[in-house]
C-alpha positions in Angstrom: -4.5 -28.6 2.0 -2.6 -25.4 2.8 -3.5 -23.9 -0.6 -7.2 -24.7 0.0 -7.0 -23.0 3.5 -5.3 -20.0 2.0 -7.9 -19.8 -0.8 -10.8 -19.9 1.8 -9.1 -17.3 4.0 -8.4 -15.1 0.9 -12.1 -15.4 -0.1 -13.3 -14.3 3.3 -10.8 -11.4 3.5 -11.5 -10.3 0.0 -15.2 -10.0 0.9 -14.5 -8.2 4.2 -11.8 -6.0 2.7 -13.9 -5.0 -0.3 -16.8 -4.1 2.1 -14.4 -2.1 4.2 -13.2 -0.2 1.1 -16.8 0.5 0.0 -17.7 1.8 3.5 -14.6 4.1 3.5 -15.6 5.4 0.0 -19.1 6.1 1.2 -17.9 8.2 4.2 -15.0 10.0 2.5 -15.4 13.5 1.0 -11.9 13.4 -0.5 -12.2 10.8 -3.3 -10.6 11.7 -6.6 -13.3 10.0 -8.7 -16.4 9.8 -6.6 -18.7 9.5 -9.6 -16.7 6.5 -10.9 -16.6 4.3 -7.9 -18.3 1.2 -9.4 -16.5 1.7 -12.8 -13.0 1.9 -11.2 -13.6 -1.0 -8.8 -15.3 -3.6 -11.1 -12.3 -6.0 -11.1 -11.3 -5.4 -7.4 -12.7 -8.6 -5.8 -11.2 -11.1 -8.2 -7.9 -9.3 -8.2 -7.7 -9.0 -4.4 -8.7 -12.7 -4.1 -5.9 -13.8 -6.5 -3.3 -11.6 -5.0 -4.1 -12.6 -1.4 -4.1 -16.3 -2.3 -0.7 -16.1 -3.9 0.8 -13.9 -1.1 -0.6 -16.0 1.7 0.9 -19.1 0.1 4.3 -17.4 0.3 3.9 -16.0 3.8 5.0 -17.9 6.9 4.0 -15.5 9.6 0.5 -14.3 10.5 1.8 -10.7 11.1 3.3 -10.6 7.6 0.0 -11.9 6.3 -1.9 -9.1 8.1 0.5 -6.5 6.7 0.1 -8.0 3.2 -3.7 -7.8 3.6 -3.6 -4.1 4.5 -1.0 -3.3 1.8 -3.1 -5.1 -0.8 -6.2 -3.1 0.1 -4.2 0.1 0.1 -2.9 -0.8 -3.4 -6.5 -0.9 -4.7 -7.7 2.2 -2.9 -4.8 4.2 -4.3 -5.3 2.8 -7.8 -9.1 3.4 -7.7 -9.3 6.7 -5.9 -5.8 8.0 -5.2 -6.4 7.5 -1.5 -4.5 5.8 1.3 -6.8 5.7 4.3 -5.5 6.3 7.9 -7.7 3.4 9.1 -5.5 1.1 7.1 -2.1 2.8 7.6 -2.5 3.0 11.4 -3.0 -0.7 12.0 0.0 -1.4 9.7 2.1 0.8 11.9 0.7 -0.6 15.2 1.4 -4.2 14.1 4.8 -3.2 12.8 6.1 -1.9 16.2 6.3 -5.3 17.9 7.8 -6.7 14.7 10.5 -4.1 14.9 10.9 -4.8 18.6 11.7 -8.5 17.8 14.1 -7.7 15.0 15.9 -4.4 15.4 13.8 -1.8 17.2 16.2 1.1 16.7 16.5 0.4 13.0 12.7 0.2 12.6 12.1 3.4 14.5 14.9 5.2 12.7 13.5 4.1 9.3 9.9 5.2 10.3 11.1 8.6 11.5 13.6 9.4 8.8 11.5 7.9 5.9 8.3 9.6 7.1 10.2 12.8 7.8 11.8 12.9 4.3 8.5 12.2 2.7 6.7 14.9 4.8 9.3 17.4 3.7 8.9 16.2 0.1 5.1 16.6 0.4 5.6 20.2 1.5 8.0 21.0 -1.3 6.0 19.4 -4.1 2.5 18.2 -4.7 3.7 14.8 -6.1 3.4 13.1 -2.7 0.3 13.2 -0.5 -0.2 12.7 3.2 -1.2 9.1 2.8 2.2 8.3 1.2 4.0 10.0 4.1 2.1 7.8 6.6 2.6 4.7 4.5 6.4 5.1 4.3 6.5 5.8 8.1 4.5 2.7 8.8 6.7 0.6 6.5 9.8 1.8 8.3 8.8 -0.3 11.4 8.4 -3.4 9.2 11.4 -3.1 6.9 14.2 -1.1 8.7 16.4 1.5 6.9 18.0 -0.6 4.2 14.8 -2.3 2.9 12.7 0.9 3.2 15.3 2.7 1.1 15.0 -0.1 -1.5 11.2 0.2 -1.4 11.3 4.0 -1.9 13.9 3.8 -4.8 12.2 0.9 -6.6 8.7 2.3 -6.0 9.7 5.8 -7.2 11.4 4.5 -10.3 8.5 2.1 -11.2 5.9 4.9 -10.5 8.0 7.4 -12.6 8.2 5.0 -15.5 4.5 4.2 -15.3 3.7 8.0 -15.2 6.0 8.6 -18.2 4.3 5.8 -20.2 0.8 7.2 -19.4 2.0 10.7 -20.6 3.5 9.3 -23.8 0.2 7.3 -24.4 -1.7 10.6 -23.8 -3.8 9.0 -21.0 -2.4 11.7 -18.6 -0.6 15.0 -18.9 2.2 16.5 -16.9 -0.2 18.2 -14.5 -2.2 15.0 -13.8 -2.2 13.2 -10.4 -0.5 9.8 -10.3 -0.9 7.1 -7.6 2.6 6.3 -6.3 1.3 4.3 -3.3 0.7 1.1 -5.2 4.3 1.0 -6.3 5.5 1.4 -2.7 2.9 -1.2 -1.4 3.7 -3.9 -4.0 7.5 -3.4 -3.5 7.0 -3.6 0.2 5.1 -6.9 -0.1 8.0 -8.3 -2.1 10.5 -7.4 0.6 8.2 -8.7 3.4 8.1 -12.1 1.6 11.8 -12.3 0.9 
């Protein structure tokens, strides 16, 4: 019965989330591939549905499920258009503050400030990290605390780097191409939220 409930909830949230993404794409002037929206999003709905159904079956807390929903949508917007929208990152941070308050508020705030600050500095020094990544890491700090956030950053960076290297070797990208690192952070964060 629980699996059925999670599948129904996932179907409704897939529909709502995909509509939300489409609306954000329509109003954004900063998309990386504005002429390829339909081509790059053709598998979005079935993949979001499958991911949410699996993740919701593993989640035991509605707040974690809400975070997973937002992180899943961010995974797709970053893969499709190299965009992490503030309208998704802000609710993630807002819901994360009371979670940090119930666990270890100081650790959560410290992780948000230090993680976001380091990524902000990194964004100024290099073009490899965008503003969306900075806000994502800061928001995740509230949820994960310092130790888990460090793991997310390390694992996400390594996985993103390996993926970028493989795309360069396969000649699908070159060294000057943009890469979406956000999905590697979001998927790693989902893992840590569920463990």
